[in-house]
C-alpha positions in Angstrom: -62.8 -15.0 9.3 -63.9 -11.3 9.3 -60.8 -10.4 7.5 -61.6 -12.9 4.8 -65.1 -11.7 4.5 -63.9 -8.1 4.3 -61.5 -8.9 1.4 -64.2 -10.8 -0.5 -66.7 -7.9 -0.1 -64.0 -5.4 -1.2 -63.0 -7.5 -4.2 -66.8 -7.6 -5.2 -67.1 -3.9 -4.9 -63.9 -3.1 -7.0 -65.1 -5.7 -9.5 -68.5 -3.8 -9.9 -66.9 -0.4 -10.0 -64.4 -1.4 -12.7 -67.1 -3.2 -14.8 -69.4 -0.2 -14.6 -66.6 2.2 -15.6 -65.6 -0.1 -18.5 -69.3 -0.4 -19.6 -70.0 3.4 -19.5 -66.6 4.2 -21.3 -67.2 1.6 -24.1 -70.9 2.7 -24.3 -70.0 6.3 -24.6 -67.6 5.6 -27.5 -70.3 3.6 -29.4 -73.0 6.3 -28.7 -70.7 8.9 -30.2 -70.0 6.7 -33.2 -73.7 6.1 -33.7 -74.4 9.9 -33.4 -71.6 10.6 -35.9 -73.1 8.0 -38.4 -76.6 9.5 -37.9 -75.2 13.1 -38.6 -73.2 12.1 -41.5 -76.2 10.4 -43.0 -78.0 13.7 -42.8 -75.0 15.4 -44.6 -73.2 17.0 -41.8 -69.3 16.9 -41.4 -67.0 17.6 -38.6 -66.8 21.2 -39.6 -70.7 21.6 -39.0 -70.5 20.1 -35.5 -69.1 22.2 -32.5 -69.6 19.6 -29.8 -71.2 16.2 -29.1 -71.7 15.3 -25.4 -72.7 11.8 -24.3 -74.1 11.1 -20.8 -75.1 7.8 -19.4 -77.5 7.2 -16.4 -77.8 3.9 -14.6 -80.9 5.5 -12.8 -82.6 5.9 -16.2 -82.3 2.1 -16.7 -84.0 1.6 -13.3 -86.6 4.1 -14.2 -87.2 2.7 -17.6 -85.9 5.7 -19.5 -83.3 5.7 -22.2 -79.8 5.2 -20.6 -78.0 7.4 -23.0 -78.5 11.1 -23.6 -76.5 12.9 -26.4 -76.3 16.7 -26.9 -75.3 18.0 -30.1 -74.0 21.7 -30.5 -73.8 22.8 -34.2 -71.0 25.2 -35.1 -73.3 27.8 -36.8 -75.8 27.7 -33.9 -73.9 27.8 -30.6 -76.8 28.9 -28.4 -78.9 25.8 -29.1 -78.4 22.2 -28.0 -80.1 19.4 -29.8 -81.0 16.5 -27.7 -80.9 12.9 -28.9 -81.1 9.4 -27.3 -80.6 5.8 -28.3 -83.4 3.4 -28.3 -83.2 -0.1 -29.8 -79.9 0.7 -31.1 -81.1 3.8 -33.2 -80.6 7.5 -32.6 -83.9 9.1 -31.7 -84.4 12.9 -31.6 -85.4 14.3 -28.3 -85.7 18.0 -28.3 -84.0 21.4 -28.4 -82.9 23.7 -25.6 -81.2 27.0 -25.7 -81.7 30.7 -26.2 -82.7 30.6 -29.9 -86.3 31.3 -31.0 -88.0 28.3 -32.3 -88.6 30.0 -35.7 -84.7 30.7 -35.9 -83.6 27.1 -35.4 -81.5 25.8 -38.4 -81.3 22.2 -37.7 -84.7 21.1 -36.7 -86.2 18.2 -38.7 
């Protein structure tokens, strides 16, 4: 009886872990795709972008924040990170961090 219960609990834990991993992987790819579409609509190409970093947080969902955080680093401005998020399936601007003076930012909208 105990062994059977342990196997059921272990199976549920593995299922939840795998489901979560698949959800985050697929969501990350979708968020990156949405970000590229957003940037391309603004006239940017892959040459303009140094890096796009997508992060997910289950805690943000619990706390009613946006679950996806996206950081974009432009090739011509490596000391600034532009923050974005996804809300209602749309990319939303979040802010800018880094060591560039506000007046010298090249990609603020």
